[in-house]
C-alpha positions in Angstrom: 18.6 16.2 1.8 15.4 17.8 0.5 16.3 17.1 -3.1 16.6 13.4 -2.3 13.1 13.2 -0.9 11.6 15.1 -3.9 13.4 13.0 -6.5 12.4 9.8 -4.5 8.8 11.0 -4.5 8.9 11.6 -8.2 10.1 8.1 -8.8 7.5 6.7 -6.3 4.7 8.5 -8.1 5.8 6.9 -11.4 5.9 3.5 -9.9 2.5 3.9 -8.2 0.9 5.1 -11.4 2.2 2.0 -13.3 1.0 -0.3 -10.4 -2.5 1.3 -10.4 -2.9 0.9 -14.1 -1.9 -2.8 -13.8 -4.4 -3.2 -11.0 -7.1 -1.6 -13.1 -6.3 -3.9 -16.0 -6.3 -6.9 -13.7 -9.6 -5.9 -12.2 -11.1 -5.6 -15.7 -10.0 -9.1 -16.6 -11.4 -10.4 -13.3 -14.7 -8.6 -13.9 -14.8 -10.0 -17.4 -14.3 -13.7 -16.5 -16.1 -13.8 -13.2 -19.1 -16.0 -13.7 -21.4 -14.6 -11.0 -21.1 -10.8 -11.7 -19.0 -10.8 -14.8 -19.6 -9.7 -18.3 -18.6 -7.0 -20.7 -20.6 -4.2 -19.0 -19.0 -4.5 -15.5 -15.6 -5.0 -17.1 -16.0 -1.7 -19.1 -17.2 0.0 -15.9 -14.1 -1.1 -14.0 -11.9 -0.1 -16.9 -13.4 3.4 -17.4 -13.8 4.1 -13.7 -10.4 2.8 -12.8 -8.7 4.7 -15.6 -10.4 8.0 -14.5 -9.3 7.3 -10.9 -5.7 6.8 -12.0 -5.8 9.9 -14.1 -7.2 12.0 -11.2 -4.7 10.7 -8.6 -1.7 10.9 -11.0 -2.7 14.4 -12.1 -3.0 15.7 -8.6 0.3 14.2 -7.5 2.1 15.5 -10.6 0.4 18.9 -10.0 1.9 19.0 -6.5 5.3 18.2 -7.9 4.9 20.9 -10.5 3.9 23.5 -7.9 7.0 22.6 -5.9 9.3 23.0 -8.9 7.7 26.3 -10.0 8.0 27.7 -6.4 11.6 26.6 -6.3 12.4 28.3 -9.6 10.6 31.5 -8.6 12.5 31.6 -5.3 15.8 31.2 -7.2 14.9 33.9 -9.7 14.0 36.3 -6.9 17.3 35.6 -5.2 19.2 36.4 -8.4 17.3 39.7 -8.8 17.9 40.6 -5.1 21.6 40.0 -5.4 22.0 42.5 -8.3 
C-alpha cells in the first residue's frame, strides 16, 4: 500500500511541475500583452521569478523522494547484512 502512495506522489509531482511551468509561461504572456502594467520588463520578471520558484519547489519535492528512496535502500541493505 505504501508503494502505491509513493509512486502516485512521484507521478503527481511530475504533473504539478508541468502545470506550474505552463502557468509561468501563461503569466509571462499575460504580463507581456497587458496594456496597463505590461511590457518586456514585467514579463521577464514573471518568467525569471516563476522559473526560479518552480525549480525551488520541484527540487525540494524530488529531494524528499530521493531521501525516501535512499532510506529504503539503506534499510534493505542493513537487513541483508543482519541476516548473514
